[in-house]
C-alpha positions as CSV (number, residue, x, y, z in Angstrom):
1,M,-35.9,2.8,-6.1
2,S,-34.3,0.2,-3.8
3,L,-30.7,0.5,-2.6
4,I,-29.7,-2.6,-4.7
5,K,-31.1,-1.0,-7.9
6,K,-29.4,2.3,-7.1
7,L,-26.1,0.5,-6.6
8,K,-26.4,-1.4,-9.8
9,S,-26.7,1.8,-11.8
10,S,-24.2,3.8,-9.7
11,V,-20.8,5.2,-10.8
12,L,-19.5,4.1,-7.4
13,L,-20.3,0.5,-8.0
14,R,-18.9,0.6,-11.6
15,D,-15.6,2.2,-10.4
16,S,-15.4,-0.2,-7.5
17,A,-15.9,-3.2,-9.8
18,I,-13.2,-2.0,-12.2
19,Y,-10.7,-1.3,-9.3
20,T,-11.5,-4.7,-7.8
21,I,-11.0,-6.6,-11.1
22,A,-7.8,-4.6,-11.9
23,E,-6.4,-5.2,-8.4
24,L,-7.2,-8.9,-8.6
25,I,-5.4,-9.2,-11.9
26,N,-2.6,-7.0,-10.6
27,K,-2.1,-9.1,-7.5
28,A,-3.0,-12.4,-9.1
29,I,0.1,-12.1,-11.4
30,P,2.6,-12.1,-8.6
31,F,0.4,-14.5,-6.7
32,L,0.8,-17.0,-9.5
33,L,4.6,-16.6,-8.9
34,L,4.2,-18.4,-5.6
35,P,4.8,-21.9,-6.9
36,I,7.9,-20.7,-8.7
37,L,9.2,-18.5,-5.9
38,T,8.7,-21.1,-3.2
39,A,10.4,-23.7,-5.4
40,Y,13.4,-21.6,-6.3
41,L,13.8,-19.6,-3.1
42,S,14.5,-20.9,0.4
43,T,12.5,-19.8,3.4
44,A,15.5,-17.6,4.3
45,D,15.5,-16.0,0.8
46,Y,11.8,-15.3,1.1
47,G,12.5,-13.6,4.5
48,I,15.1,-11.3,2.9
49,V,12.6,-10.3,0.1
50,S,10.0,-9.7,2.8
51,N,12.3,-7.5,4.9
52,Y,13.4,-5.4,1.9
53,Q,9.7,-4.8,1.0
54,M,8.9,-3.8,4.6
55,L,11.9,-1.4,4.6
56,C,10.6,0.1,1.4
57,N,7.1,0.4,2.9
58,I,8.3,2.4,5.8
59,L,10.5,4.6,3.7
60,M,7.5,5.4,1.4
61,L,5.8,6.8,4.5
62,I,8.6,9.3,5.0
63,V,9.6,10.4,1.5
64,G,7.3,13.1,0.4
65,V,6.0,13.4,4.0
66,S,2.6,11.8,3.0
67,T,1.8,15.0,1.1
68,H,0.0,13.2,-1.7
69,T,-2.9,12.9,0.8
70,A,-3.2,16.7,0.8
71,I,-4.0,16.5,-3.0
72,T,-6.7,14.0,-2.3
73,V,-8.3,16.1,0.4
74,N,-8.2,19.4,-1.6
75,Y,-8.9,18.1,-5.1
76,F,-12.6,18.9,-4.9
77,R,-12.2,22.1,-2.9
78,I,-9.9,24.2,-5.1
79,E,-9.7,25.1,-8.7
80,I,-7.7,23.0,-11.2
81,E,-5.2,25.8,-11.7
82,E,-4.5,25.6,-7.9
83,I,-4.1,21.8,-8.2
84,K,-1.2,22.3,-10.6
85,H,0.6,24.4,-8.0
86,Y,-0.3,21.9,-5.3
87,V,1.1,18.9,-7.3
88,T,4.3,20.8,-8.1
89,S,4.7,21.8,-4.4
90,V,4.4,18.1,-3.4
91,L,7.1,17.2,-5.8
92,Y,9.4,19.8,-4.3
93,I,8.7,18.3,-0.9
94,L,9.5,14.9,-2.3
95,L,12.8,16.0,-3.7
96,G,13.9,17.6,-0.4
97,S,12.9,14.8,1.8
98,S,14.4,12.2,-0.4
99,V,17.8,13.9,-0.4
100,V,17.8,14.2,3.4
101,L,16.8,10.5,3.7
102,F,19.4,9.3,1.3
103,L,22.2,11.1,3.2
104,L,20.9,9.8,6.5
105,F,20.9,6.2,5.2
106,L,24.4,6.6,3.9
107,L,25.5,7.1,7.5
108,L,23.1,4.7,9.3
109,G,22.6,2.0,6.6
110,R,25.0,-0.4,8.3
111,F,22.8,-0.4,11.4
112,V,19.8,-1.2,9.3
113,E,21.7,-3.9,7.5
114,T,22.4,-5.7,10.8
115,A,18.9,-5.3,12.1
116,I,17.0,-6.7,9.1
117,E,19.7,-8.9,7.4
118,V,19.4,-7.0,4.1
119,N,22.7,-5.9,2.4
120,Y,23.9,-2.3,2.9
121,E,23.7,-1.7,-0.9
122,W,20.1,-2.8,-1.0
123,V,19.3,-0.6,2.0
124,I,20.5,2.5,0.1
125,I,18.7,1.3,-3.1
126,A,15.5,1.1,-1.0
127,V,15.6,4.9,-0.5
128,I,15.8,5.4,-4.3
129,Y,13.0,2.9,-5.0
130,S,10.8,4.5,-2.4
131,T,11.2,7.9,-3.9
132,A,10.2,6.4,-7.3
133,Q,7.2,4.6,-5.8
134,F,5.9,7.9,-4.3
135,L,5.7,9.3,-7.9
136,N,3.8,6.2,-9.0
137,T,1.4,6.4,-6.1
138,L,0.8,10.1,-6.8
139,V,-0.2,9.3,-10.4
140,V,-2.6,6.6,-9.3
141,K,-4.2,8.9,-6.8
142,I,-4.7,11.6,-9.4
143,Y,-6.3,9.1,-11.8
144,I,-8.6,8.0,-9.0
145,L,-9.7,11.5,-8.2
146,R,-10.3,12.1,-11.9
147,R,-12.6,9.0,-11.9
148,E,-10.5,7.2,-14.5
149,P,-10.4,3.6,-13.2
150,I,-9.4,2.2,-16.6
151,R,-6.2,4.2,-16.6
152,V,-5.5,3.2,-13.1
153,A,-5.9,-0.5,-14.1
154,I,-3.6,-0.2,-17.2
155,F,-1.0,1.7,-15.3
156,Q,-0.7,-0.8,-12.4
157,I,-1.0,-4.0,-14.5
158,V,1.6,-3.1,-17.0
159,R,4.0,-2.2,-14.2
160,T,3.4,-5.5,-12.5
161,L,4.0,-7.4,-15.8
162,I,7.4,-5.7,-16.1
163,D,8.2,-6.6,-12.5
164,V,7.2,-10.2,-12.8
165,G,8.7,-10.8,-16.2
166,L,12.1,-9.4,-15.1
167,T,11.9,-11.5,-11.9
168,L,11.2,-14.7,-13.7
169,Y,14.0,-14.1,-16.1
170,L,16.6,-13.4,-13.4
171,I,15.5,-16.3,-11.1
172,M,14.9,-19.0,-13.7
173,M,17.3,-18.1,-16.5
174,L,20.2,-16.5,-14.6
175,D,19.8,-18.7,-11.4
176,M,19.5,-15.7,-9.1
177,T,17.7,-16.2,-5.8
178,W,16.5,-13.3,-3.6
179,E,18.5,-10.8,-5.6
180,G,16.5,-11.6,-8.7
181,R,13.3,-10.7,-7.0
182,L,14.6,-7.5,-5.6
183,I,16.0,-6.4,-8.9
184,G,12.7,-7.1,-10.7
185,L,10.8,-5.1,-8.1
186,T,13.2,-2.2,-7.9
187,V,14.0,-1.7,-11.6
188,S,10.3,-1.8,-12.6
189,G,9.5,0.8,-10.0
190,I,12.2,3.1,-11.0
191,I,11.5,2.8,-14.7
192,Y,7.8,3.5,-14.0
193,S,8.6,6.6,-12.0
194,F,9.9,8.3,-15.3
195,V,6.6,7.3,-16.9
196,S,4.7,8.8,-13.9
197,F,6.6,12.1,-14.2
198,Y,5.7,12.2,-18.0
199,I,2.1,11.6,-17.2
200,L,2.0,14.5,-14.7
201,Y,3.6,16.6,-17.4
202,K,1.0,15.6,-20.1
203,L,-1.9,16.2,-17.7
204,G,-0.6,19.8,-17.3
205,L,-0.1,19.4,-13.5
206,L,3.5,20.7,-13.4
207,V,4.4,24.4,-13.2
208,K,7.7,26.1,-12.9
209,S,7.0,28.4,-10.0
210,L,7.4,27.4,-6.3
211,N,4.4,28.3,-4.1
212,L,5.2,28.3,-0.4
213,K,1.5,28.6,0.5
214,Y,0.8,25.2,-0.9
215,I,3.9,23.6,0.5
216,K,2.9,24.8,4.0
217,D,-0.6,23.5,3.5
218,A,0.5,20.1,2.2
219,L,2.9,19.7,5.1
220,K,0.2,20.7,7.5
221,I,-1.9,17.8,6.3
222,G,0.9,15.4,5.6
223,I,3.2,15.6,8.7
224,P,0.4,14.6,11.2
225,L,-0.3,11.7,9.0
226,I,3.2,10.2,9.3
227,P,2.5,8.8,12.8
228,H,-0.8,7.5,11.6
229,Q,0.7,5.8,8.6
230,L,3.7,4.7,10.6
231,S,1.2,2.9,12.9
232,G,0.0,1.0,9.9
233,W,3.5,-0.1,9.1
234,L,4.1,-1.1,12.7
235,K,1.0,-3.3,12.5
236,N,1.9,-4.8,9.1
237,G,5.7,-4.6,9.0
238,A,7.5,-4.4,12.3
239,D,6.5,-7.9,13.2
240,R,8.7,-9.2,10.3
241,F,11.7,-7.6,11.9
242,F,10.9,-9.0,15.3
243,I,10.5,-12.5,13.8
244,T,13.8,-12.1,12.0
245,S,15.7,-10.9,15.1
246,L,14.0,-13.1,17.8
247,V,13.1,-16.3,15.9
248,S,14.8,-16.6,12.5
249,L,14.9,-15.4,8.9
250,Q,13.4,-18.7,7.9
251,A,10.4,-18.2,10.2
252,N,9.9,-14.7,8.8
253,G,9.7,-16.2,5.3
254,I,7.0,-18.6,6.3
255,Y,5.0,-15.9,8.1
256,S,5.4,-13.5,5.1
257,L,4.0,-16.1,2.8
258,A,0.8,-16.5,4.9
259,F,0.5,-12.8,5.1
260,Q,0.8,-12.5,1.3
261,L,-2.3,-14.8,0.9
262,G,-4.2,-12.6,3.3
263,L,-3.5,-9.6,1.0
264,V,-6.3,-11.0,-1.3
265,L,-8.8,-9.7,1.2
266,L,-7.0,-6.4,1.4
267,I,-7.2,-6.0,-2.3
268,L,-11.0,-6.3,-2.2
269,F,-11.3,-3.7,0.6
270,Q,-8.9,-1.3,-0.9
271,S,-10.5,-1.5,-4.3
272,F,-13.8,-0.5,-2.8
273,N,-12.2,2.2,-0.8
274,Q,-10.5,3.6,-3.9
275,A,-14.0,4.2,-5.4
276,F,-15.7,5.1,-2.2
277,A,-13.3,7.7,-0.9
278,P,-13.7,10.2,-3.8
279,Y,-17.4,9.6,-3.8
280,L,-17.6,10.3,-0.1
281,Y,-15.4,13.4,-0.2
282,K,-17.5,14.9,-3.0
283,N,-20.8,14.2,-1.3
284,L,-19.7,15.4,2.1
285,V,-18.9,18.9,0.8
286,K,-22.6,19.8,0.7
287,A,-24.2,16.7,2.2
288,T,-28.0,16.6,2.6
289,I,-29.8,14.2,5.0
290,E,-30.6,11.9,2.0
291,D,-26.9,11.8,1.1
292,K,-25.9,10.9,4.6
293,I,-28.5,8.1,4.8
294,K,-27.3,6.7,1.5
295,I,-23.7,6.7,2.7
296,V,-24.7,4.8,5.9
297,K,-26.6,2.2,3.8
298,I,-23.6,1.7,1.6
299,T,-21.5,1.2,4.7
300,Y,-23.9,-1.5,6.0
301,V,-23.7,-3.4,2.6
302,F,-19.9,-3.2,2.7
303,V,-19.7,-4.6,6.3
304,I,-21.9,-7.6,5.4
305,G,-19.8,-8.3,2.4
306,L,-16.6,-8.0,4.5
307,V,-17.8,-10.6,7.0
308,I,-18.7,-13.1,4.2
309,C,-15.2,-12.6,2.6
310,V,-13.4,-13.2,5.9
311,L,-15.3,-16.4,6.6
312,L,-14.6,-17.7,3.1
313,G,-10.9,-16.9,3.5
314,V,-10.6,-18.7,6.8
315,V,-12.2,-21.8,5.4
316,L,-10.7,-21.9,1.9
317,G,-7.3,-20.1,2.4
318,P,-5.4,-23.1,3.8
319,I,-6.9,-25.4,1.2
320,V,-5.8,-23.2,-1.7
321,L,-2.3,-22.5,-0.4
322,H,-1.7,-26.2,0.2
323,Y,-1.8,-26.9,-3.6
324,I,0.2,-23.9,-4.8
325,I,3.3,-23.7,-2.6
326,D,6.3,-25.9,-2.0
327,E,6.1,-28.2,1.0
328,K,8.9,-26.4,2.9
329,F,6.4,-23.6,3.4
330,Y,3.6,-25.7,4.7
331,E,3.9,-24.3,8.2
332,A,2.2,-21.2,6.8
333,L,-1.1,-23.0,6.6
334,D,-1.5,-22.9,10.4
335,I,-1.6,-19.1,10.6
336,I,-3.7,-18.2,7.6
337,P,-7.0,-18.1,9.5
338,L,-5.6,-15.5,12.0
339,V,-4.2,-13.5,9.1
340,F,-7.6,-13.3,7.4
341,I,-9.4,-12.3,10.5
342,A,-6.8,-9.5,11.0
343,F,-7.4,-8.2,7.5
344,G,-11.1,-8.2,8.2
345,F,-10.6,-5.6,10.9
346,K,-8.4,-3.7,8.5
347,G,-11.4,-3.5,6.1
348,L,-13.5,-2.0,8.9
349,Y,-10.9,0.7,9.4
350,F,-11.4,1.9,5.8
351,M,-15.0,2.7,6.5
352,V,-14.3,5.2,9.2
353,V,-10.9,6.7,8.5
354,N,-12.1,8.7,5.4
355,Y,-14.3,10.9,7.6
356,L,-11.4,12.0,9.8
357,I,-9.2,12.7,6.8
358,F,-12.0,14.7,5.2
359,E,-12.4,16.8,8.3
360,K,-8.6,17.3,8.3
361,A,-8.5,15.7,11.8
362,T,-5.2,14.0,10.9
363,A,-3.6,14.9,14.3
364,L,-6.4,13.0,16.1
365,L,-6.2,10.1,13.7
366,A,-2.4,9.9,14.3
367,K,-2.9,9.8,18.1
368,I,-5.4,7.0,17.9
369,T,-3.6,4.8,15.4
370,F,-0.2,5.4,16.8
371,S,-1.1,4.5,20.3
372,I,-2.8,1.2,19.1
373,S,0.3,0.4,17.1
374,L,2.5,0.8,20.1
375,L,0.4,-1.8,21.8
376,H,0.7,-4.0,18.8
377,L,4.5,-3.5,18.8
378,L,4.7,-4.5,22.4
379,L,2.6,-7.7,21.9
380,S,4.5,-8.6,18.8
381,Y,7.8,-8.4,20.7
382,L,6.6,-10.3,23.8
383,L,4.9,-13.1,21.7
384,S,7.8,-13.5,19.3
385,D,10.3,-13.6,22.1
386,G,8.2,-16.2,23.9
């Protein structure tokens, strides 16, 4: 049977298709907000929204100490009874790290406010939102590991609809600007964290006892991943803060808009990876030569599709954006091709990083990605300052 025929009948392709469709719908909803947001918000307002989201992104790397990855790595290696203790242990880690982070930001929040031009109150709220978002991410990861893409789709799309609906009401009906967007994003995330906790309870993944063995193991996997994941934030978030500080908040708003369009590519790549990672981990446990050859062939197909998507984005991206945004954001059109090319390399990263995570080589992964991110940080500073 040819590879194409195998792919057509495979669970991997089915799950990948569901994830892709769900992610496209999920991201298309806020994407359709662009004509409204660019009309009602100034470039500076858009910059504030972007900086708040970037702050939340870095906080989400710290709260929980990236321990949800430990569940992903061990899900097919241990029994379901042990998974219950593992999930509960991760929640204890989340609670402890969140309290420490909250107290730290109460003391240092004013410095963050000055650096990114986001109000102190919202800096503190960002810690609470990031804790809530960890819970939401944990539920999504568990659904993915259970091979339940439909539940993942429903979970994410309903949350987005709440976020967008609240945002539209606050901006269009109550005449709020950037605050309306932040309230919609934050309130929807916090509400959904209670839903996430209930789902974990209904799935029977919560126990009363505290198991230090699993806490230690989760931290052993999660802590080395922080520099690795921080490197991802440095590549995708630190540049916003440089642009804000060295150029202007308005310039950051324009750049962030172009970056948002590039996320369309990232959606495709992440959707495939959501389906591919559990498939890969499961088949690598007792991989035969045939399994390895099949994995390599799937990788080749992905890379070819990636190149095609990047080329289409470079050509069509500026054309599409021209018709859906307000003219005060037109400067974003010039940087869209570079954004799409950058996301293409991000897609290639997905095809190699899972092997290192499976082998628990997270310390090596952290060294590689963090060193590259420092180079990115330096170049971002020098080029923004120029």
